[in-house]
Every structure is written in structure tokens, then in C-alpha cells.
KOLNUBA-234814 format. One record per atom (N, C-alpha, C, O): x, y, z. Coordinates in steps of 0.001 Angstrom, whole numbers, padded with zeros to 6 digits, always signed. Each point is the difference from the previous one (the first is absolute). Layout:
N
XYZ...
This chain:
291
+000851-001176+000000-000851+001176+000000+000895+001237+000000+001018+000038+000691-001409+000988-001482+000767+001249-000106-000361+000900+001174-001168+000315+000226+002194+000092+000514-000198+000878+001136+000932+001222-000135+001154-000149-000402-001648+001349+000736+000898+001176-000038+001072-000128+001080-000205-000611+001049+001344+001206-001347+001111-000047+000943-000377+000782+001270-000516+001115-000083+000772-001697+001232-000424+000701+001241+000711+001342+000209-000513+000855+000722+001684-000654-001342+000740+001263+000191-000168+000972-001176+000667+001031-000082-001590-001401-000832-000196+000877-001165-000595+001347+000427-000892+000062+000846+001413+001021-001455-000491+001351+000271+000297+000860-001232+000718-000439-000899-001251+001635+000852+000241+000825-001184+001469+000316-000227+000415+000209-001140+000373-000172+002198+001424+000323-000170+000757-001226-000486+000832+000062-000905-001166-001204+001564+000671-001265-000396-001069-000991-000481-000526-000783+000791+000216+000820-002064-001049-000902-000537+000533-001436-000207+000320-000404-001118-000235-000345+002223+000445-001396-000132-001009-000805-000826-001207+000226+000093+001698-001142-000880-000920-000789-000845-000832-000985+000839+000367-000389+001110-001494+000013-001699-000845-001027+000654+000735-001346+000027+000944-000221-000759-001400-000680+001655+000634-001328+000081-001094-001064+000170-001143+000302+000343+001540-001557-000596-000939-001136+000061+000127-000720+001342+001104-000212+000501-002251-000160+000073-000047-000760+001254-000891-001226-000229-000902+000035-000837+001152-001106+001574-000841-001205-000169-001440+000255+000410-000279+000678+000989-000624-001240-001776-001434+000067+000304-000327-001179+000920-000311-001090-000481+000376+001294+001768-000178-001085+000972-001401-000608-000063-000163-001196+000241-000828+001990-000557-001369-000517-000102-000116-000977-001159-000593-001071+000130+001172+001455-001273-000039-000901-001153+000838-001250+000264-000392-001100-000389+001545+001261+001049+000834-001161+000318-000746-000987+000900+000141-001212-000160-000922+001717+001091-000788-000876+000867-001060-000749-000809-000255-001180+000240-000371+001889-001217-000983-000665-000855+000652-001068-000883-000567-001071-000220+001759+001378-000278+000720-000976-000826+000330-001243+000822-000153-001127-000471+000606+001344+001701+000323-001143+000868-001248-000807+000320+000056-001227+000080-001163+001897+000099-001245-000693+000296-000465-000831-001192-000421-001145+000162+000498+001724-001357-000390-000744-001202+000958-001173-000244-000427-001083-000402+001708+001304+000646+000981-001080-000171-000311-001166+000931+000015-001155-000425-000291+001448+001672-000330-001066+000962-001281-000719-000402-000113-001213+000171-000854+001961-000705-001252-000627-000411+000213-000922-001195-000606-001069-000077+001467+001481-000858+000316-000867-001150+000655-001292+000471-000360-001084-000457+001316+001198+001366+000680-001186+000533-000993-000911+000718+000072-001222-000128-001000+001813+000884-000987-000809+000718-000897-000776-000955-000225-001196+000184-000289+001886-001211-000886-000656-000962+000720-001137-000722-000550-001089-000165+001780+001351-000263+000744-001035-000719+000378-001166+000919-000002-001153-000431+000325+001448+001689+000335-001068+000949-001206-000894+000259+000135-001222+000070-001311+001824+000074-001205-000803+000189-000334-000800-001247-000479-001130+000090+000733+001719-001263-000240-000718-001258+000884-001245-000097-000480-001081-000340+001755+001233+000635+000907-001148-000022-000352-000998+001100+000104-001209-000204-000518+001706+001363-000380-000895+001092-001225-000832-000333-000075-001171+000375-000892+001765-001079-001181-000758-000405+000365-001146-000925-000590-001077+000082+001556+001299-000961+000422-001071-000895+000749-001093+000768-000256-001187-000199+001170+001583+001065+000775-000994+000735-000844-000760+001017+000331-001130+000360-001418+001742+000103-000897-000730+000891-000755-001095-000753-000375-001021+000577+000159+001250-001868-000577-001056-000845+001151-000894-000446+000511+000134-001112-000117-001029+001976+001230-000775-000169+000013-000786-001303+001021-000050-000687-002128-000554+000348-000051-000835-001209+000191+000843-001261+000785-000352-000880-001513+001469+000804+000124+000858-001181+001407+000576-000117+000556+000066-001096+000020+000351+002223+001335+000607-000026+001046-000988-000502+000828+000346-000843-000860-001560+001350+000990-000985-000429-000294-000528-001403+000917-000405-000715-002186+000407+000321-000314-000411-001371+000564+001011-000990+000562-000382-001027-000706+001663+001328+000565+001030-000873+001522-000032+000027+000645+000237-001021-000062-000534+002199+001459-000050+000094+000558-001167-000795+001024+000133-000669-001697-001280+000742+000486-001171-000733-000250+000119-001497+000725-000595-000797-001755+001365+000403-000314+000129-001429+001029+000834-000752+000007+000006-001231+000854+000692+001945+001044+000820-000612-000606+001033-000956+000559+000289-001058-001715+000259+001454-000671+001042-000782+000154+001309+000767-000794+000313+000887+001819+000439-001239+000312+001217+000742-001102+001030-000154-000315+000713+000954-000282-000620-002143-001059+000995-000216-001184-000269+000915-000506+000916+000648+000055-002187-000591-001143-000340+000855+000326+000218+001471-000844+000444+000779+002082-000764-000411+000388+000184+001401+000030+001478+000370-000439+000372+001088+000953+000475-001982+000049+001436+000274-001412+000585+000057-000297+000817+000872-000566-001228-001788-001366+000516-000010-000770-000419+001246-000861+000740+000475+001168-001929+000060-000708-000472+001191+000556+000606+001277-000736+000181+000970+002018+000132-000957+000632+000484+001237+000105+001518+000068+000245+000546+001076-000422+000144-002189+000136+001455-000013-001180+000685-000649-001020-000622-000297+001180+001919+000083-001039+000812-000630+000642+000877-001064+001122+000484+000148-001874-000301-001220+000471+000945-001004-000117+001423+000546-000778+000270+000915+001565+000628-001494+000006+001375+000506-001376+000654-000079-000394+000673+000952-000361-000841-002054-001339+000614-000021-000920-000542+001096-000717+000770+000639+000732-002097-000414-000857-000571+001045+000439+000469+001381-000830+000303+000857+002140-000245-000651+000497+000461+001295-000364+001474+000224-000391+000394+001099+000526+000401-002145-000354+001423+000095-001481+000157+000354-000360+000852+000812-000497-001677-001425-001438+000096+000263-000316-000352+001456-000862+000627+000617+001551-001620-000071-000252-000379+001396+000443+001100+000966-000708+000329+000952+001892+000235-001214+000477+001052+000897-000831+001267-000179-000256+000713+000970-000163-000428-002195-000809+001200-000268-001339-000076+000746-000538+001017+000436+000003-002259-000297-001276-000153+000713+000123+000376+001470-001005+000306+000643+002221-000324-000099+000214+000362+001400+000314+001488+000173+000183+000453+001130-000115+000312-002211+000381+001417+000046-001076+000838+000681-001197-000252-000138+001653+001234+000861-000911+000966+000596-000657+000810-001109+000706+000529-000858-002031-000412+000843-000653+000759-001084+000476+001435-000096-000106+000603-001069+000622-000040+002133+000436+001389-000059+001352+000157-000691+000385+001116-000351+000339-002215+000151+001295+000084-000666-000221+000062-001510-000655-000890-000544+001159+001877-000139-000183+000090-001466+000698-001151-000717+000990-000546+000488-001529+000186-001663+000582-001078-000784+001418+000352-000446+000869-000871-000036-000631+002115-000299+001344+000402-000446+001004-000236+001118+001087-000531-000227-001460+000930+001427+000910-000192+001133+000209-001488+000283+001113-000423+000310-002171-000364-000415+000147-001441+000254+000910-000646-001033+000823-000850+000340-000969+001252-001614+000872-000569-001030+001462+000360+000244+000896-000809-000243-000667+002004+000715+001361+000411+000326+000552-000842+001147+001142-000456-000045-001971+000253+001077+000415-000840+001136+000232-001429-000454+000936-000659+000453-001788+000182-001349+000149-001375-000519+001335-000173-000714+000705-000983+000227-000361+001920-001077+001264-000102-000721+001192+000008+000955+000964-000739-000203-001026+001565+001234+001083+000040+000975+000079-001322+000780+001089-000486+000305-002260-000086+000012-000014-001279+000720+000589-001112-000867+000751-000842+000492-001091+000840-001779+000561-001007-000899+001510+000165-000118+000731-000987-000086-000265+002232+000081+001439+000233-000067+000696-000504+001265+001092-000565-000062-001732+000775+001193+000561-000515+001252+000107-001520-000014+001003-000566+000436-002056-000095-000948+000012-001463-000041+001082-000515-000933+000621-001025+000282-000386+001720-001389+001049-000426-000919+001381+000195+000622+000914-000785-000253-000764+001821+001060+001284+000216+000647+000259-001022+001101+001137-000413+000228-002198+000016+000441+000133-001017+001045-000585-001312-000512-001137-000350+000316+001921-000365-001104-000481-001228-000647-000153-001187+000910-000459-001052-000444+000835+001184+001733-000147-001124+000912-001438-000188+000457-000302-000991+000665-000589+001909-001002-001387-000089+000442-000936-000472-001113-000874-000836+000228+001062+001369-001412-000889-000308-001125+000846-000256-001230+000999+000677-000244-001421-001672-000528+000680-000345-001256-000850+000478-001173-001211-000218-000028+001859+000875-000946-000674+000481-001204+000292-000963-001140+001159-000250-000330-002225-000295-000277+000138-000986-001074-000832+000466-001186-001182+000313+000142+001804-000271-001300-000689+000389-001233-000340-001261-000777+000872-000825-000272-002154+000679-000086-000478-001193-000702-000652+000450-001302-000817+000922-000015+001189-001584-001071-000632+000281-001276-001350-000661-000100-000132-001188+000294-000864+001925-000699-001370-000517-000092-000341-000553-001375-001101-000518-000183+002011+000608-000801-000243-000591-001310+001273-000700-000461+001053+000103+000629-001176-000808-001730+001128-000794-000499+001105+000862-000582+001158-000419-000030-001492+001606-000429+001031+000848-000609+000849+000704+001043+001110+000439-000302-001602-000326+001505+000756+000649+001055-000086+001512-000017+000683+000672+000773-001520-000130-001652-000108+001468-000068-000882+000566+001104+000199+001130+000448-001173-001921-000013-000906+000447+001064+000460-000637+001304-000045-001221+000150+000481+002036+000779+000553-000492+001255-000756+000608+001172-000507+001119-000080+000441-001878+001171-000682+000436+001223+000960-000138+001165+000709-000999+000123-000695+002002+000721+000860-000012+001179-000764-000614+001177-001081+000456+000371+001674-001496+000195-000566-000654+001184+000895+000275+001200+001224+000056-000122-001843+000114+001269+000709+000188+001255-000276-001196+000898-001155-000366+000220+002208-000238+000294-000112-001195+000848+000773+000263+001283+001162+000406-000032-001807-000638+001139+000669+000180+001291+001044-001103+000206-000192-001136-000433+001273+001478+001083+001038-000979+000315-000275-000724+001317+000620-001022+000291-001540+001548+000494-000341-000598+001295-001512-000176+000048-000753+000937-000265+000319-002140+000605-001430-000292+000065-000518+000176+001419+000679-000315+000978-001896+000825-000897-000670+000100+001297-000818-001265+000203-000960-000250-000729+001347-000557+001734-000663-001277+000257-000606+000025+001397+000727+000188+000976-002041-000372-000854-000609-000112+001335+000528-001233+000741+000622-000876-000602-000871+000817+001889+000502-001082+000826-000551-001351-000445+000737-000984-000066-002043+000937-000241-000598-001255-000442+000603-000464-001313+000233-001192-000197+000019+002137-000700+000601-000338-001291+001414-000528+000199+000404-000943-000680+000350+001529+001593+001355-000480+000261-000010-001435+000514+000814-000827-000409-001746+000547+001310-000087-001357+000541-000382-000995-001091+000535-001107-000059-001475+001516-000811-000415-000895-001081+001130-000227-000998+000209-001128-000448+000515+002173+000097+001128-000149-000916+001103-000855+000610+000640-000781-000704-000412+000924+002011+001015-000826+000654-000392-001473-000051+000849-000867-000209-002147+000587+000403-000456-001396-000074+000146-000542-001413+000448-001134-000174-000816+001921-000851+000159-000433-001389+001479-000209-000348+000358-000948-000698+000482+001842+001193+001429-000137-000263+000536-001283+000628+000792-000715-000613-001226+000432+001828+000453-001216+000676-000454-001244-000749+000770-000944-000180-002035+000950-000260-000512-001171-000708+000670-000168-001356+000310-001121-000401-000082+002224-000311+000577-000100-001333+001451-000461+000023+000447-000672-000929+000294+001023+001975+001411-000350+000073+000249-001307+000757+001012-000667-000214-001941+000311+001097+000212-001201+000815-001185-000950-000118-000363-000675+000964-000246+000626-002166-001184-000832-000188+000316-001477+000197-000801-000734+000579+001971+000289-001060+000339-001414+000162+000217-000351+001460-000462-001034+000481+001180+001920+000223+000237-000277+001416-001304+000008+000783-000213-000839+000875-000678+001811-001199-001266+000085+000722-000869-001216-000285-000582-000580+000917+000492+000189-002199-000792-001183-000340+000587-001248+000625-000727-000851+000514+002068+000744-000560+000637-001160+000619-000283-000070+001488-000257-001076+000540+000306+002239+000129-000299+000017+001427-001445-000362+000289-000285-000737+000943-000641+001263-001768-001411-000319+000206-000278-001478-000253-000745-000637+000746+001351+000097-001806-000203-001423-000276+000586-000850+001118-000611-000973+000441+001818+001356+000020+000604-000747+001102-000846+000064+001261-000167-001001+000696-000374+002201-000401-000862+000136+001169-001269-000830-000152-000464-000623+000955-000103+000622-002189-001210-000789-000229+000282-001495+000171-000815-000728+000567+001971+000273-001059+000358-001418+000153+000176-000355+001471-000452-001053+000451+001114+001939+000296+000207-000262+001430-001338-000067+000736-000227-000891+000818-000671+001864-001126-001307-000014+000654-000810-001227-000399-000738-000554+000816+000875+000125-002079-000728-001185-000448+000512-001252+000716-000786-000818+000477+002124+000679-000408+000572-001168+000683-000376+000019+001482-000299-001039+000588+000319+002224+000001-000361+000109+001411-001449-000405+000229-000310-000719+000950-000579+001187-001832-001413-000347+000140-000221-001495-000196-000762-000625+000738+001442+000050-001750-000149-001439-000226+000552-000814+001164-000565-001030+000369+001678+001499+000212+000581-000720+001134-000938+000056+001208-000194-000999+000693-000386+002186-000450-000946+000109+001106-001225-000870-000230-000497-000633+000930+000007+000599-002167-001156-000844-000298+000350-001475+000162-000800-000796+000491+002024+000448-000920+000435-001394+000131+000079-000407+001473-000435-001092+000365+000992+001969+000484+000084-000320+001424-001392-000107+000615-000260-000900+000799-000630+001809-001167-001360-000039+000534-000719-001255-000468-000702-000639+000784+000869+000276-002063-000663-001192-000499+000572-001258+000643-000725-000969+000226+002033+000980+000070+000579-001156+000686-000658-000210+001360-000303-001129+000383+000086+002225+000342-000656-000102+001298-001442-000482-000146-000477-000823+000781-000213+001357-001808-001395-000404-000213-000072-001460-000418-000861-000737+000482+001748+000307-001366-000002-001387-000467+000282-000948+001163-000656-001031+000146+001636+001391+000679+000303-000859+001151-001214-000117+000920-000301-001078+000512-000392+002199-000308-001188-000030+000854-001112-000828-000637-000674-000768+000686+000479+000922-002001-001053-000753-000680+000306-001491-000036-000907-000824+000120+002171+000474-000283+000371-001413+000018-000292-000596+001372-000547-001098+000109+000914+001825+000925-000261-000472+001358-001497-000144+000247-000434-001004+000565-000369+001996-000982-001439-000062+000201-000622-001128-000819-000933-000657+000461+001444+000428-001678-000540-001073-000836+000232-001357+000648-000912-000822+000089+002138+000597+000362+000299-001291+000656-000796-000123+001293-000462-001089+000341+000301+002176+000367-000804-000012+001225-001432-000385-000299-000602-000785+000732+000046+001339-001814-001372-000350-000384-000102-001482-000388-000986-000659+000330+001983+000144-001018-000034-001406-000410+000079-000929+001206-000716-000998+000075+001600+001340+000874+000103-000817+001216-001303+000086+000795-000469-001004+000535-000116+002208-000458-001259+000172+000702-001108-000791-000665-000820-000617+000679+000790+000631-002022-001032-000756-000716+000170-001494+000232-000991-000713+000159+002212+000231-000136+000256-001418+000290-000469-000345+001414-000560-001071+000235+000796+001987+000698-000431-000209+001377-001529-000041+000091-000557-000871+000668-000118+001803-001331-001462+000016+000023-000579-001249-000644-001014-000524+000461+001651+000044-001525-000483-001216-000657+000163-001218+000910-000864-000877+000030+001952+000828+000698+000217-001128+000910-000968+000038+001176-000474-001042+000450+000178+002248+000050-000882+000133+001161-001452-000232-000379-000717-000715+000701+000269+001321-001820-001422-000101-000384-000092-000191-001505-000230+000976-000713+000400-002185+000199-000053-000236-001454-001382+000239-000604-000124+000158-001214-000925-000129+002059-001343+000239-000546-000137+001471-000399-000465+000296-001100+000866+000633+001982-000060+001420-000298+001099+000433-000967-000161+000982-000725+001268-001703+000712+001143+000328-000858+000386-001251-000776+000964-000685+000341-001741+000390-001404+000236-001269-000713+001336-000040-000758+000492-001085-000311+000094+002239+000012+001250+000030-000763+001114+000566+000868-000198+000937+000773+001376-001537-000924+001165+000512+000721+000868+000900-000877+001102+000367+000406-001575-000003-001601+000750+000833-000947-000686+001353-000153-001187+000149+000290+001951+000823-000747-000512+001352-000240+000247+000394-001446+001049-000305-000568-002034+000993-000029+000140+000501-001364+001052+001101-000044+000009+000913+000826+000878-001025-001816+001081+000983-000108-000558+001387-000334+000439+000995+000577-001380-000921-001480-000543+001301-000392-000829+000617+001123+000051+001210+000217-000828-002053+000509-000773+000531+001119+000918+000476+001121-000255+001021+000639+001317-001770-000416+000956+000414+001025+000677+001317-000391+000245+000859+000847+000049-000715-002123+000594+001252-000475-000941+001168+000231+000430+001044+000491-001703-001194-000833-000946+001105+000141-000224+000379+001457-000357+001141+000294+000562-002087+000624-000173+000298+001415+001236+000674+000570-000118+000942+000784+001305-001408-001166+001235+000470+000629+000555+001274-000624+000488+000876+000713-000559-000766-002029+000597+001159-000670-000997+001153+000051-000836+000165-000888+000947+000622+001945-000914+001118+000209+000490+001208-000796+001165+000030-000398-002028+000979+000152+000429+001187-000774+001166+000761+000620+000716+000711-000706-000515-000849+002014+001132+000691+000621+001325-000501-000554+000961+000761-000116-000915-002036-000223+001229-000578-000540+000215+000386-001454+001128+000284-000404-002190-000271-000382+000107+000298-001432-001322+000584-000464-001054-000608+000184+001112+001790-000787-001227+000663-000437-000459-000443-001380-001199-000006-000279+002142-000369-000593-000359-000375-001366-000034-001515-000155+000594-000742+000782-001302+000313-001807-000100-001430-000273+001355-000580-000388+000321-001130+000369+000470+001893-001109+001319-000498-000411+000914-000177+001201+000736-000982+000084-000781+001933+000848+000835-000119+001191-000438-001182+000853+000846-000705+000550-002149+000475-000429-000491-001164+000752+000460-001295-000644+000407-000934+000691-000470+000880-001997+000431-001218-000705+001501-000233+000198+000433-001134+000207+000364+002219-000272+001441-000144+000187+000344-000488+001407+000857-000867+000167-001522+001419+000835+000250-000436+001376-000392-001456+000208+000738-000775+000608-001901+000418-001118-000488-001362+000258+000812-001049-000755+000127-001134+000462+000420+001501-001613+000853-000947-000718+001229-000349+000819+000426-001155+000023+000149+002149+000650+001156-000267+000857-000406-000849+001208+000744-000881+000430-001934+001160+000110-000493-000810+001120-000245-001436-000455+000373-000944+000697-000989+000778-001847-000317-001342-000503+001251-000843-000194+000037-001172+000376+000986+001779-000965+001236-000757-000237+000630-000460+001314+000478-001130+000094-000476+001996+000920+000605-000377+001271-000821-001054+000732+000549-000929+000593-001878+001082-000640-000850-000981+000691+000099-001360-000667+000101-001020+000682-000128+000995-001998+000023-001289-000706+001363-000668+000060+000112-001192-000289+000934+001938+000660+001304-000610+000205+000119-000679+001366+000943-000754+000243-001895+001023+000641+000005-000628+001328-000385-001474-000147-001012-000322-000623+001821-000568+001196-000261-001440-000122-001220-000436+000796-000486-001113-000204-000028+001949+001106-001184-000342+000778-001296+000388-000713-001092-000224+000523+001217+000804-001715-001162+000456-000754-000178-000879-001232+000944-000232-000756-002169-000251+000569-000341-000751-001209-000872+000875-000883-000924+000654+000484+001213-000642-001768-000754+000784-000975-000778-000966-000879+000567-000939-000560-001841+001171+000446-000832-000861-000841-001191+000786-000518-000251+001125+000432-000478-001724-001357-001221+000578-000553-001189-000750+000565+000037-001225+000107-001095+001943+000256-001195-000622+000547-001209+000856-000336+000131+001133-000463-001305-001690+000703-001251+000703-000243-000448+000704+001275-000125-000615+001058-000116+001929-001184-000549+000782+001104-001343+000542-000443-000077+000936-000795-001006-001552+001330-001367+000368-000392-000176-000053-001510-000586+000892-000611+001108-001957+000033-000182-000240-001417+000978+000706-000921-000096-000150-001218+001025+000906+001755+000969+000712-000827+001396-000517+000301+000348-000232+001158+000461+000051-002216+001372-000475+000245+000850+001100+000639-000018+001151-000436+000749-001524+001461+000858+000940+000716+001343-000651+000263+000097-001205+000233+000916+002019-000276+001320-000412+000457+000031+000212+001521-000263+001101+000484+000586-002163+000261-000060+000071+001459+001344-000390+000585+000819-000676-000623-000633+001142+001865+001159-000385+000803-000490-000832+001172-001069+000243+000559+001873-001223-000208-000357-000901+001106+001217-000207+000889+001108-000243-000480-001333+000341+001764+001078-000225+000965+000165-001497+000222-000954-000676+000385+002165+000144-000626+000266-001426+000162+001127-000238+001000+000531-001106+000101-000176+002141+000624+001074-000119+000975-000479-000656+001283-001025-000681+000023+001779+000897+001034-000332-000574+001298-001351+000515+000455-000322+001162-000248-000498-002009+000922-001322+000438+000459+000134+001179+000948+000843-000030+000897-001645+001057-001069+000080+001165+000878-000564-000286+001381-000855-000872+000152+001322+001594+000849-000515-000154+001363-001343+000702+000110-000384+000779-000872-000316-001064+001943-001345+000541+000170+000012+001512+000197-000929+000684-000430+001972-000152+001077+000031+001420+000348+000951+000822-000867+000237+001173+000286+000312-001778-001346+001031+000688-000773-000544+001233-000708+000622+001062+000010-001792-001216-000625-000520+001113-000820-001470+000257+000307-000786+000278-000905+000417-000368+002167-001408+000223+000364-000450+001415-000337-001163+000224-000334+002115+000758+000427-000381+001387-000235-000397+000252-001428-000636+001019-000268+000977-001899-000688-000354+000223-001400-001196-000786-000479-000289-000004-001196-000422-000667+002098-001089-000850-000427-001137+000806-000615-000556-000395-001024+000212+001508+001633-001114+000800-000506+000277+000528-001386-000885-000018-000856+002110+000495+000611+000360+000532-001318+000027-001109-001035-000406+000221-001141+000879-001424+001509+000090-001088-000960-001367-000485-000413-000181-000434-001138-000788+000495+002032-001336-000499-000317-000715+000857-001028-001036-000414-000521+001558+001599+000211-000663+000881-000973+000268-000418-001435-000678+000481-000907+001655-001369+000669+000287-000424-001359-001079-000945-000492-000429-000904+000717-000001+001122-001942-001080-000805-000581+000607-001206-000681+000299+000059-001193-000103-001177+001930+000575-001226-000577-000859-001187+000404+000298-001134-000376
């Protein structure tokens, strides 16, 4: 700004001198900061879209990457102009804009200027401005960090997850195996107890208990309660293990017989005769079998 010399007088007419326009400099700094903010948010929006950003980076299409991460000068001017105070004249704003652009070119560490040709001949060119630093919200940073970790360590992460899944599967199968072993041992004991009890009841009262054998399927339906196995497949698996162990006992005879007109596979106790008081507590439960 042109200012008269403070010592100028009619005797000594000192020439006018130039002083900085601090008001305009403040406006230029404000517009410069606003340009940097808009461009930083523009780049941050692209980098927050992790898939699109890396797809453009891998495609090696510099034009598409610049258009997605930056703004052309006319579009940027329109955005900043929309924030202008209505009382500021357009001429003054254009002057401030030019000074702000000059500042950005002098300080290239904040904004990059890229010229892109819009046609094949290269005669029509557009100036794009791209921020060198992206503004990333906290959530976006966390999401990008997770994507970066997965993209660089996907094999290690998958290997760890598969290994953990295998360990949990083996652990679950081992626990089920131990639980089924306990259940099978209990069912084998109860089955033999029922057979000995049935033999005892047949010896004591053959009229009320004409058979000394028990149906295998009826015994299964009585002993294998839902607490042991909820599904039909699990019940079948448990009882198969019980059947093999019971039929391996030399005191058990396996044969086929008619139970109320239907063929049944039955077990019969052929071991030493049971005592009178050995299994008295199971008599009521044994009498419920339909044989």
C-alpha cells in the first residue's frame, strides 16, 4: 500500500513509500488455510475409501487418481468463493485468490500442482491441486490400520485363525469324547444291572416275569435319556458303543426272540446267579420294560 512519508513537508517533499497491507495479508492467509483444509479433506475422503484408493493405486492411472484425490482450480475456486463474505467485492477476492495460489506454489510442501491434459492433443489442459497431507478422522485411521494389517499379513492371520479353529475343534472333540466315555461306562453298568435284575426277577417269580432277557431297543429307549444325547444320531452313536461293550461280556448272551409277536434282539444274563439283595433297588425300574 502507498503511504506518504511521515516526514514529508513543503520544505522537504520526501517521496511516498510502500508498506505491507496487513489486512489483505490476513485474508490471503485465511484463504490459503481454507484451500489446504478443503484439499486435505478431499484426499482424506479418498483414503478412507480403502478399496477405491488401492484400486486406483494399483491401476496405475495417474489421471484418475489425481481427479479422485484433488480438485481442479475452477472447482476449488467455486468452493472457496461460496464461503466468501458477501461484503467482500469480487475484484478483491480474485486478488486475494491469486496471492493465495502464489503462496501455495512457493510452499510446495502443502499442496501439489498437477497439470492434466483433457484431450488427446494435449492442447487443453486443466490445473489440479492435490494436498500432500490427508485429513483422516480417528475412525478412518482405525479402519485403514485394520485393512493395512489384513492386506500385509493376510496369510499369517488366516493361518492363525485356522490353527485356532483346529485347536478349538480338537478340544471340543476331546471333551465330547471324555464325556461320552463316562456316559458309555454308566450305560454299560446300568444295562448289565438291568439284565442281572431281570434274571433275578425271573428266578423269583417266573409267572410275572416269564422271560429272563431284555430287548436291546427297549433298553436303549429307557436308558438313553435326552440329557445324554439330544439328537437321534448322537443317541445311536452312544448306544453303538454300549452295545459293543455289553456284547463283548462273556456273561451276556445275544439272541433273537419274539416280543409280543415282533422279532427283537435281546440280551440275556448267563453268568453266576444273582443274590436276592444285589439289585433290589432296580426292580421297579426294570418292571417298566415291555417284554
